[in-house]
C-alpha positions in Angstrom: -94.2 83.8 -31.6 -92.5 82.6 -34.7 -94.7 80.5 -37.0 -93.6 77.3 -38.7 -93.9 79.1 -42.1 -91.4 81.8 -41.0 -88.9 79.2 -39.8 -89.3 77.4 -43.1 -88.7 80.6 -45.0 -85.6 81.4 -43.0 -84.3 77.8 -43.5 -85.0 78.0 -47.3 -83.2 81.4 -47.5 -80.2 79.9 -45.6 -80.0 77.0 -48.1 -80.3 79.3 -51.1 -77.5 81.5 -49.6 -75.3 78.4 -49.1 -75.9 77.3 -52.7 -75.0 80.8 -53.9 -71.8 80.8 -51.9 -71.0 77.3 -53.1 -71.5 78.3 -56.7 -69.2 81.4 -56.2 -66.5 79.2 -54.6 -66.7 76.7 -57.5 -66.4 79.5 -60.0 -63.4 80.8 -58.1 -61.8 77.4 -58.0 -62.3 76.8 -61.7 -60.9 80.2 -62.6 -57.9 79.6 -60.3 -57.2 76.3 -61.9 -57.4 77.9 -65.4 -55.2 80.7 -64.2 -52.6 78.2 -62.9 -52.7 76.4 -66.2 -52.1 79.6 -68.1 -49.3 80.6 -65.8 -47.6 77.2 -66.3 -48.0 77.5 -70.0 -46.4 81.0 -69.8 -43.5 79.8 -67.7 -42.8 76.8 -69.9 -43.1 78.8 -73.2 -41.0 81.6 -71.7 -38.2 79.2 -70.8 -38.3 77.7 -74.2 -38.2 81.2 -75.8 -35.3 82.2 -73.5 -33.3 79.4 -75.0 -34.2 80.2 -78.6 -34.8 84.0 -78.7 -34.7 86.1 -75.5 -36.3 89.1 -77.2 -39.7 87.4 -77.5 -40.3 87.2 -73.8 -41.8 90.7 -73.4 -44.2 90.1 -76.3 -45.2 86.7 -74.8 -45.9 88.3 -71.3 -48.3 90.9 -72.8 -50.1 88.3 -75.0 -50.5 85.9 -72.1 -51.6 88.4 -69.5 -54.4 90.1 -71.6 -56.5 86.9 -72.1 -56.2 86.0 -68.4 -57.6 89.4 -67.3 -60.1 89.3 -70.1 -61.4 85.9 -69.0 -61.7 87.1 -65.5 -64.1 89.8 -66.8 -66.5 87.1 -68.0 -67.1 85.7 -64.4 -70.6 86.0 -62.9 -70.3 89.0 -60.5 -68.1 92.0 -59.9 -66.5 90.6 -56.7 -65.5 87.4 -58.5 -64.1 89.4 -61.4 -62.0 91.6 -59.2 -60.9 88.6 -57.1 -59.6 86.8 -60.2 -58.3 89.7 -62.3 -56.1 91.2 -59.7 -54.3 88.0 -58.7 -54.0 87.0 -62.4 -52.2 90.3 -63.2 -50.1 90.0 -60.0 -49.0 86.5 -60.6 -48.2 87.1 -64.3 -46.1 90.1 -63.3 -44.3 88.1 -60.6 -43.5 85.4 -63.1 -42.2 88.0 -65.5 -40.1 89.6 -62.8 -38.7 86.2 -61.9 -37.7 85.6 -65.5 -36.2 89.1 -65.9 -34.1 88.4 -62.7 -33.0 85.1 -64.2 -32.1 86.7 -67.5 -30.1 89.4 -65.8 -28.2 86.9 -63.6 -27.5 84.8 -66.7 -26.2 87.8 -68.6 -24.0 88.9 -65.6 -22.5 85.4 -65.4 -21.6 85.6 -69.1 -19.7 88.8 -68.6 -17.6 87.4 -65.6 -14.1 86.2 -66.5 -13.7 82.5 -66.1 
């Protein structure tokens, strides 16, 4: 037979596990929002730099990506760090590729006769 104490311990462990999972989810949500904010800043700044000086884009990409990955390393556990660092790098690279495609298309249009 299961005693009341054992049932209570199992219930308490379940609550503790739920709180731990909730905390991890909150950390991930906060990190995701910070990542989205950083990516928007990167995108806006890159567009502005494209207008003023196209050569600065590559420097900006490296300077923006490094803190995002570095910040992911300050998260509470390894799974959360990996969960945030990998998407941060992937999204930053995707944004960079998008702007590289845009720049190439823009340059090719300039070369076409009117």
